[in-house]
DONU-510544 format. One line per field, with one value per residue (C-alpha): residue in one letter; x, y, z. Coordinates in steps of 0.5 Angstrom, whole numbers. Layout:
residu: (A|...)
u: (X|...)
v: (Y|...)
w: (Z|...)
This chain:
residu: (X|X|X|X|X|X|X|X|X|X|X|X|X|X|X|X|X|X|X|X|X|X|X|X|X|X|X|X|X|X|X|X|X|X|X|X|X|X|X|X|X|X|X|X|X|X|X|X|X|X|X|X|X|X|X|X|X|X|X|X|X|X|X|X|X|X|X|X|X|X|X|X|X|X|X|X|X|X|X|X|X|X|X|X|X|X|X|X|X|X|X|X|X|X|X|X|X|X|X|X|X|X|X|X|X|X|X|X|X|X|X|X|X|X|X|X|X|X|X|X|X|X|X|X|X|X|X|X|X|X|X|X|X|X|X|X|X|X|X|X|X|X|X|X|X|X|X|X|X|X|X|X|X|X|X|X|X|X|X|X|X|X|X|X|X|X|X|X|X|X|X|X|X|X|X|X|X|X|X|X|X|X|X|X|X|X|X|X|X|X|X|X|X|X|X|X|X|X|X|X|X|X|X|X|X|X|X|X|X|X|X|X|X|X|X|X|X|X|X|X|X|X|X|X|X|X|X|X|X|X|X|X|X|X|X|X|X|X|X|X|X|X|X|X|X|X|X|X|X|X|X|X|X|X|X|X|X|X|X|X|X|X|X|X|X|X|X|X|X|X|X|X|X|X|X|X|X|X|X|X|X|X|X|X|X|X|X|X|X|X|X|X|X|X|X|X|X|X|X|X|X|X|X|X|X|X|X|X|X|X|X|X|X|X|X|X|X|X|X|X|X|X|X|X|X|X|X|X|X|X|X|X|X|X|X|X|X|X|X|X|X|X|X|X|X|X|X|X|X|X|X|X|X|X|X|X|X|X|X|X|X|X|X|X|X|X|X|X|X|X|X|X|X|X|X|X|X|X|X|X|X|X|X|X|X|X|X|X|X|X|X|X|X|X|X|X|X|X|X|X|X|X|X|X|X|X|X|X|X|X|X|X|X|X|X|X|X|X|X|X|X|X|X|X|X|X|X|X|X|X|X|X|X|X|X|X|X|X|X|X|X|X|X|X|X|X|X|X|X|X|X|X|X|X|X|X|X|X|X|X|X|X|X|X|X|X)
u: (64|71|75|68|64|57|52|46|42|42|40|33|31|25|24|19|14|8|2|-1|3|0|1|6|10|11|13|18|21|22|25|30|32|34|38|41|43|39|36|28|26|20|15|12|8|11|5|5|12|11|5|10|15|10|9|16|17|11|13|8|4|1|-5|-7|-7|-12|-18|-22|-26|-21|-19|-12|-11|-3|-2|4|7|14|18|14|8|2|0|-6|-8|-13|-12|-17|-17|-21|-21|-21|-22|-19|-13|-12|-11|-9|-12|-11|-17|-16|-10|-10|-9|-2|-1|5|4|8|14|17|11|11|18|17|10|14|19|14|11|18|20|13|15|22|19|14|20|23|28|29|32|34|33|39|38|31|33|37|31|27|33|33|26|26|31|27|20|24|27|20|16|22|22|15|19|22|18|22|28|33|34|40|40|47|49|54|60|66|61|58|57|54|49|46|39|36|29|26|20|16|11|5|7|9|2|-2|2|3|-3|-8|-6|-4|-8|-14|-20|-24|-31|-31|-35|-30|-26|-20|-21|-19|-15|-17|-13|-9|-8|-1|3|10|12|13|10|2|3|-3|-7|-10|-5|-10|-8|-14|-18|-15|-15|-23|-23|-19|-24|-30|-27|-26|-33|-35|-30|-32|-39|-38|-35|-39|-33|-30|-36|-37|-30|-31|-39|-39|-35|-38|-45|-49|-44|-41|-34|-30|-28|-21|-21|-13|-8|-1|3|9|14|18|12|9|16|12|7|3|2|0|-5|-8|-10|-12|-17|-19|-21|-25|-29|-31|-32|-38|-33|-31|-23|-19|-13|-6|-1|6|13|16|22|19|25|27|20|19|26|26|19|21|27|21|17|23|25|18|18|24|22|15|14|10|4|3|-2|-7|-6|-6|-7|-9|-14|-18|-15|-18|-16|-20|-24|-27|-34|-37|-43|-45|-42|-47|-45|-42|-42|-36|-38|-35|-29|-31|-27|-26|-23|-17|-15|-20|-18|-15|-12|-6|1|3|-4|-6|-13|-15|-21|-26|-33|-31|-30|-24|-20|-12|-10|-3|3|0|1|-5|-7|-8|-11|-11|-15|-16|-20|-19|-27|-29|-27|-33|-32|-30|-25|-28|-34|-35|-36|-40|-36|-29|-28|-34|-33|-25|-18|-14|-7|-3|-3|1|2|6|6|5|9|4|3|8|2|-3|-2|0|-6|-10|-14|-13|-18|-15|-16|-13|-9|-7|-1|0|7|10|14|8|8|3|3|-2|-1|-6|-6|-8|-14|-11|-4|1|3|3|4|6|2|6|3|7|8|7|12|14)
v: (-11|-11|-18|-22|-23|-21|-26|-22|-28|-29|-22|-20|-16|-12|-10|-4|-5|0|-2|-3|-9|-15|-22|-22|-16|-18|-25|-23|-18|-23|-27|-22|-20|-28|-28|-22|-25|-22|-29|-29|-22|-20|-15|-9|-4|3|7|2|3|11|10|6|12|16|12|11|19|20|15|13|19|16|13|20|23|18|15|9|10|15|13|15|16|15|19|17|21|20|21|16|13|15|10|11|7|7|5|4|5|0|-1|-8|-9|-2|-3|1|-3|-1|-5|-3|-4|-1|0|4|2|2|9|11|19|23|29|26|28|35|36|34|39|44|43|43|50|53|50|53|60|60|58|64|68|65|61|53|48|41|34|34|41|39|34|39|43|38|38|45|46|41|45|51|48|45|52|56|51|52|59|62|69|68|71|67|63|63|58|57|51|50|47|42|44|49|55|53|60|63|58|58|59|63|64|64|60|64|62|64|59|54|54|54|47|43|46|47|42|36|37|41|43|37|34|28|25|27|21|20|20|13|13|10|3|3|-4|-4|-1|0|-5|-2|1|3|10|14|17|23|27|30|26|29|25|19|20|21|14|11|13|11|4|3|5|-1|-5|-4|-5|-12|-14|-14|-14|-8|-4|-5|-3|4|4|11|15|12|15|15|17|13|14|14|20|20|23|24|24|22|25|21|22|28|31|33|37|43|46|49|42|39|45|44|36|38|44|38|33|39|41|33|33|39|44|39|40|33|34|32|27|31|29|24|26|25|22|17|15|9|6|8|5|-1|-1|-1|-6|-11|-10|-11|-18|-20|-18|-19|-13|-7|-5|-9|-6|-12|-12|-19|-20|-13|-16|-22|-27|-32|-38|-39|-45|-48|-49|-56|-55|-58|-55|-49|-47|-40|-39|-39|-40|-35|-37|-38|-36|-39|-35|-38|-32|-28|-21|-20|-27|-26|-27|-34|-37|-42|-45|-52|-51|-57|-58|-57|-62|-60|-63|-62|-63|-66|-68|-64|-56|-52|-45|-42|-36|-31|-26|-21|-16|-10|-8|-16|-16|-20|-26|-33|-38|-43|-38|-39|-32|-34|-29|-27|-23|-19|-18|-19|-16|-21|-21|-26|-32|-38|-43|-50|-57|-60|-67|-73|-78|-84|-89|-85|-83|-76|-71|-75|-70|-72|-70|-64|-59|-52|-51|-43|-40|-33|-34|-30|-26|-23|-28|-32|-39|-44|-51|-57|-63|-70|-72|-80|-79|-74|-71|-64|-59|-51|-46|-39|-33|-30|-27|-31|-37|-42)
w: (34|33|31|31|24|24|21|18|17|25|26|27|21|20|13|12|6|3|6|-1|-3|-4|-3|-9|-8|0|-2|-8|-3|2|-3|-5|2|3|-4|-1|5|10|12|14|15|18|14|17|13|13|16|22|23|23|28|32|32|34|40|42|41|46|51|57|55|48|52|54|47|44|46|45|38|35|28|26|19|17|11|8|1|-1|-7|-11|-7|-3|2|7|13|18|25|30|38|42|49|52|59|60|56|50|43|36|30|23|20|12|7|1|-6|-9|-12|-15|-14|-10|-9|-16|-19|-16|-18|-25|-26|-23|-29|-34|-32|-31|-38|-41|-38|-41|-48|-47|-47|-53|-49|-49|-46|-49|-46|-41|-39|-37|-32|-29|-29|-25|-20|-19|-18|-13|-9|-10|-8|-1|0|-1|4|9|9|8|8|1|-5|-10|-11|-17|-22|-26|-31|-34|-41|-43|-47|-47|-47|-40|-37|-44|-45|-38|-38|-31|-29|-22|-18|-14|-9|-13|-18|-13|-9|-15|-18|-11|-7|-12|-17|-12|-6|-9|-4|-7|-5|-2|-8|-13|-14|-19|-26|-29|-36|-42|-43|-49|-52|-53|-47|-45|-40|-33|-27|-27|-25|-23|-28|-24|-20|-15|-8|-5|-10|-8|-1|-2|-5|0|5|1|0|7|9|4|7|14|13|10|17|24|28|24|25|32|33|30|31|34|29|23|23|17|12|6|8|14|17|21|28|28|23|23|17|14|8|6|2|9|12|9|14|8|5|12|13|7|8|15|12|7|12|16|10|9|16|16|19|25|26|25|30|28|32|32|34|29|24|17|14|20|23|19|21|28|28|25|31|36|33|32|40|42|38|41|48|48|51|49|45|38|33|31|23|20|12|9|4|3|-2|-7|-12|-18|-19|-25|-25|-26|-31|-38|-44|-47|-54|-55|-47|-43|-35|-31|-26|-19|-13|-7|-1|2|7|10|11|18|19|24|23|25|24|19|17|13|9|10|7|0|-6|-9|-14|-16|-23|-23|-28|-33|-34|-30|-29|-23|-22|-15|-13|-8|-5|0|1|3|10|12|7|11|9|4|2|-6|-10|-17|-21|-20|-25|-23|-16|-15|-17|-20|-17|-21|-26|-25|-30|-27|-28|-21|-20|-20|-14|-16|-16|-21|-28|-30|-31|-26|-21|-14|-8|-4|2|2|8|8|12|14|17|23|18|14|8|5|4|0|1|-3|2|-1|3|2|4|7|0|0|-6|-5|-10|-9|-10|-16|-23|-29|-30|-35)
């Protein structure tokens, strides 16, 4: 308002993140928001935000468009990532409820990969004609291929789109390279390449790991999004099978298959502006569903849905009125335990894992892990290893897994020197209990509580630190 200062730190801010973000990424996002002056932000998974946008758009009719037993696949493919979530529709005393039951892995694969592949295809076409483009022109070719892709998908009557790539220097027009992107090439690259009609048993290929790598983001090795979707549905089935409560919520739809088949799809992300791509995904799911169609939930603006859904969710939080998707922690989290056993020459005992946050633990809740004799090393550099799993929804707080490396994914490694108690020497191991907290804002906190005093140590889920 004019004449008044607006303090963002006093504003209810909902910040959306990929559903695939683990505790480390979520905590770092929250810290970055606070450092930017946004205060304590609330984190919301983007696929959930898209579904909130659909609910807001449908108004009071949304309850007639889905029924108890439905499993909604939110399929979100943007410029750089592919994000999948499953949300179950359940009935509680005659009232529809929504529960997020599974999230996918962090997959760096999206529209940017398609644009790059189209550019390489056009570059090969030019090379076959005896023409070449330099590195600067190739960047322009990627941009031009993206625009041509959008034009062809938007207007199905166009057989091809011309592409002109300029050069640098005084003779700009003389060195302009021209070509075309035709519809057959587009469909071969995008539809048959990234959204190929694969089988549910066709899973992504894993790339061989090279010992020395560039430091950066772990991009997806297999470009076929269809295979990543199949892997997600198969992993979701394994996750549901480990939890009786989750299985009961969607038992009618599971059957005897080794994957979860959604009954409805909500598309999100700029890639799905193309009707051809949406139809291909629906065809793919139908083929996996023995020919039974999977319906599409329509009505959201693909570029704005996440922002609108976040606003809808924020209003619901403030007013305490409206539908809330039951979600909680998307994964189970564990901390590594050193095994207590006699030394054996040539044998290194495996690191055990203690479950500290069960999958589905709700925001604003905490738990104290009792009945475990745990010792915390203080006053001396120590190493904490954190693990997670998206397929062990049945694990309970305090449960110990015998071999963390074999059964779980390592999330982070923390090296830290915790301050000792005033009356104890450095390097002393003190008895503790673990207090796990999922904050109202959606971040995780892990506290070590001294059993003989009120002293506590906070251990963060974070990347390696000195």
